[in-house]
C-alpha positions in Angstrom: 104.7 315.4 -18.9 101.3 315.2 -17.2 101.5 313.5 -13.8 99.1 310.6 -13.3 96.4 311.4 -10.8 96.6 309.3 -7.6 93.2 307.8 -6.9 92.8 307.2 -3.2 90.5 304.8 -1.4 87.1 306.2 -0.4 85.3 305.0 2.8 82.4 305.8 5.0 83.8 307.0 8.3 83.0 308.8 11.6 85.1 310.7 14.1 82.6 311.0 17.0 79.8 308.8 18.2 76.2 309.8 17.5 73.4 309.7 15.0 73.6 309.0 11.2 74.7 312.5 10.7 78.2 311.8 12.0 78.9 309.5 9.0 80.7 311.1 6.1 82.5 309.9 2.9 86.2 310.7 2.6 89.5 309.7 1.1 91.6 307.3 3.2 95.0 305.5 2.7 94.7 302.2 0.9 94.9 299.3 3.4 98.1 297.2 3.3 97.9 293.4 3.6 100.1 291.0 5.4 101.3 287.6 4.2 98.1 285.9 5.4 95.6 288.4 3.9 94.0 289.3 0.6 93.0 292.7 -0.7 89.4 292.8 -1.9 87.7 295.4 -4.1 84.3 295.6 -2.6 81.2 295.2 -4.8 78.5 295.1 -2.1 78.5 295.7 1.7 75.9 294.4 4.2 74.4 296.9 6.7 73.6 295.5 10.2 72.3 296.8 13.5 75.8 296.1 14.9 77.0 299.0 12.7 74.4 301.3 14.4 75.5 300.2 17.9 79.1 300.8 17.0 78.3 304.2 15.5 76.4 305.2 18.7 79.3 304.0 21.0 77.4 301.1 22.5 80.1 298.7 21.3 83.8 299.2 22.1 85.9 300.2 19.2 89.7 299.7 19.1 92.1 302.3 17.9 91.6 306.0 17.2 89.2 307.8 14.8 88.4 308.1 12.0 86.5 304.8 12.4 85.2 302.7 9.5 82.1 300.5 10.1 81.0 297.4 8.4 81.8 293.6 8.8 80.0 291.9 5.9 80.4 292.1 2.2 81.6 290.6 -1.1 84.0 291.6 -3.9 86.8 290.7 -6.2 90.4 289.8 -5.1 92.9 292.4 -6.2 96.0 291.2 -4.3 97.1 288.1 -2.3 99.6 287.8 0.5 102.7 285.5 0.2 101.2 282.8 2.4 97.8 282.7 0.8 96.8 279.5 -0.9 93.7 278.5 -2.9 92.8 282.1 -3.6 94.0 284.1 -6.5 93.6 287.6 -8.0 90.3 287.8 -9.7 88.5 285.4 -7.5 85.0 286.3 -6.1 84.9 286.1 -2.3 82.6 287.1 0.5 83.0 287.5 4.3 80.8 287.8 7.4 83.2 289.0 10.0 85.9 291.3 8.7 86.2 294.9 10.0 86.4 298.1 8.0 84.1 296.8 5.3 82.5 300.2 4.5 85.3 301.0 2.0 86.2 300.4 -1.6 89.1 298.2 -0.6 89.3 295.8 2.4 92.1 293.6 3.8 90.6 290.2 4.5 92.3 287.4 6.5 92.6 284.3 4.4 90.8 282.2 7.0 87.7 284.5 6.8 87.5 284.5 3.0 84.5 282.5 1.7 84.6 281.4 -2.0 81.5 282.7 -3.9 79.9 280.4 -6.5 79.2 282.1 -9.9 75.4 281.5 -9.3 75.5 283.7 -6.2 75.7 287.5 -6.8 77.7 289.9 -4.7 74.4 291.4 -3.5 73.0 288.1 -2.5 76.1 287.1 -0.6 76.2 290.4 1.2 72.5 290.0 2.1 72.6 286.4 3.4 75.9 285.6 5.1 75.7 287.2 8.5 72.0 286.5 9.0 71.9 283.2 7.1 74.8 281.7 9.0 73.0 282.8 12.2 69.8 281.1 11.1 71.9 278.0 10.1 73.6 277.5 13.5 70.3 278.2 15.4 68.6 275.4 13.6 71.5 273.0 13.5 73.5 273.6 16.7 71.4 275.6 19.3 68.4 273.4 18.7 68.4 270.9 15.8 65.0 271.1 14.1 63.3 267.8 13.5 60.4 267.0 11.2 57.1 267.9 13.0 58.7 270.4 15.4 56.5 273.4 16.3 58.6 276.5 16.3 58.0 280.1 17.4 60.1 282.7 15.7 60.4 286.2 17.1 60.8 289.1 14.6 59.8 286.7 11.8 59.9 289.4 9.1 63.5 290.5 10.0 66.6 289.5 8.2 67.4 286.5 10.4 63.7 285.8 10.9 62.7 285.4 7.3 65.7 283.0 6.7 64.8 281.1 9.9 61.2 280.6 8.7 62.5 279.1 5.4 65.1 276.8 7.0 62.6 275.5 9.6 60.1 274.8 6.9 62.8 273.1 4.8 63.7 270.9 7.7 60.0 269.9 8.2 58.9 272.1 11.1 55.8 274.1 11.7 56.4 277.9 12.0 54.6 280.4 14.1 55.9 283.9 13.6 55.7 287.1 15.6 55.9 290.6 14.1 55.1 294.2 15.0 52.8 295.1 12.1 50.4 293.6 9.5 52.8 294.5 6.7 55.6 292.6 8.4 53.2 289.7 9.1 52.6 289.5 5.3 56.3 289.3 4.8 56.5 286.4 7.3 53.7 284.6 5.5 55.4 285.1 2.2 58.5 283.5 3.7 56.4 280.4 4.5 55.1 280.9 8.1 52.1 278.8 9.0 50.7 281.3 11.5 51.8 284.9 12.3 50.6 286.9 15.3 51.3 290.5 16.2 53.0 291.6 19.4 50.1 293.8 20.3 47.9 290.6 20.4 47.7 288.1 23.3 50.2 286.0 21.4 51.0 283.5 24.1 47.4 282.4 24.2 47.2 282.3 20.4 50.3 280.1 20.3 48.8 277.8 22.8 45.5 277.7 20.8 47.2 276.7 17.5 49.3 274.0 19.3 46.2 272.5 21.0 47.2 273.9 24.4 50.6 272.2 24.3 53.0 275.0 23.4 55.9 275.0 20.9 58.9 272.7 21.0 61.3 275.6 20.6 61.3 279.4 20.6 63.9 281.5 18.8 64.1 284.5 21.1 65.8 287.7 19.7 63.8 290.4 21.5 65.0 289.8 25.0 62.2 291.7 26.9 59.8 289.0 25.8 61.8 286.1 27.3 59.2 285.4 30.1 56.4 285.1 27.6 58.5 282.9 25.4 58.7 280.4 28.2 55.0 280.6 28.7 54.5 279.7 25.0 56.9 276.7 25.3 55.7 273.2 26.0 56.8 271.2 29.1 60.3 270.0 28.2 60.7 272.5 25.5 63.6 274.9 24.7 64.1 278.6 24.4 67.1 279.8 22.3 68.1 283.3 23.4 70.3 284.9 20.7 69.4 288.7 20.8 67.8 291.5 22.7 66.6 294.0 20.2 63.8 295.0 22.6 65.9 295.3 25.7 67.4 293.2 28.4 65.4 290.2 29.6 64.3 289.7 33.2 66.4 287.1 35.2 65.2 283.5 34.8 64.4 281.5 37.9 66.2 278.2 37.8 63.4 276.7 39.8 61.0 277.4 36.9 63.4 275.5 34.6 63.5 272.5 37.0 59.7 272.5 37.6 58.9 272.6 33.9 61.9 270.6 32.5 62.4 273.5 30.1 65.8 274.5 28.7 67.3 277.9 28.2 70.3 278.0 25.8 72.2 280.9 24.3 73.5 281.4 20.8 76.4 283.4 19.3 77.6 283.1 15.7 81.3 283.7 16.7 81.3 280.6 18.9 80.5 278.6 15.8 82.6 280.2 13.0 85.9 279.1 14.6 87.7 278.0 11.4 87.8 278.6 7.7 86.5 275.1 7.2 83.4 275.9 9.3 82.8 279.1 7.4 83.1 277.4 4.0 81.0 274.3 4.8 78.2 276.3 6.4 78.2 278.9 3.7 78.1 276.2 1.0 74.9 274.7 2.4 73.3 278.2 2.5 74.4 278.9 -1.1 73.2 275.5 -2.3 69.8 276.1 -0.8 69.6 279.4 -2.6 70.8 278.0 -5.9 68.2 275.2 -5.6 65.6 277.9 -4.7 64.9 276.2 -1.4 65.6 279.5 0.2 64.6 282.7 -1.5 66.1 286.1 -0.8 64.0 289.2 -1.1 65.6 291.9 -3.3 67.8 294.1 -1.0 67.4 297.9 -0.6 70.6 299.5 -2.0 72.3 302.8 -1.2 75.5 304.2 -2.7 78.2 303.9 0.0 78.5 307.8 0.0 74.9 307.9 1.2 75.5 305.6 4.1 73.9 308.0 6.5 70.5 307.7 4.7 70.9 303.9 4.9 71.4 304.1 8.6 68.3 306.3 9.1 66.2 303.7 7.2 67.6 300.8 9.3 67.0 302.6 12.6 63.4 303.5 11.6 62.7 299.7 11.6 60.4 300.4 8.6 62.5 298.4 6.2 61.8 294.8 5.3 64.7 292.8 4.1 68.4 293.6 3.8 70.0 297.0 3.2 73.2 297.1 1.2 75.8 299.8 0.6 77.3 299.8 -2.9 80.8 301.4 -3.3 
């Protein structure tokens, strides 16, 4: 009698912090699920800069190596826990904040499982959730966009940036984008931006010029080191939403400046918004509906086999990619 070969889970892992070269593909034990979890066979996994920061050791990681990166993805339910309701084997689900996603199988808490409409592909879900839900709360919660608002968007060709451009336009705002290259400016224009300026230009002056000297109503600031200039580009009584620091820490803000100009500085973090399954589902549904109705268009992602994750990390860190990078198990 021939013994049946035991097929083990494969995952992208690392034992030590460092560059992309520390990542390797290896067999791991299948994850076990508790009564409130589901086991998902991954079909697509989103790659994000948070994965790079964790790989480098910038973010704290719990437990001992080998570590598995990844927090965003989509797949098919293979098993459900005893307490799980409204989810069954064979369902298509996605998630934005579940660890150890860089694997063929992932244990997903029921409260973080987002139902996937048949019109939304696994690739689209893995491309849009983390960045799309960020853009959603920025335009609904941090500063609610109103028709006629003038909006400055940093890194307008990035993953969050391109979705922000489209949502602001959808809600009736005027978009001024900032990018680091002409190629990225073209991507921001394609997303619907009304004006796009390069960081190497005197962009504060240009923003003032196209707003007739007034400045914008709101700035979505994700660079950090440009925070002082963002305030210069904002009108009296305007708002700066600080939600990232891809370019380094900002200088301290003088409260007296805020008082003298009646300007507002507010922060934003997705995890302060996604506090329940109901929030995840309702916000995701609006995103999915916009995509199904073609009110938001997603660029085709760049895909890598999961085993080639190191190459995907190199591309992401080069900052030469436009659009989302996915890992496919």
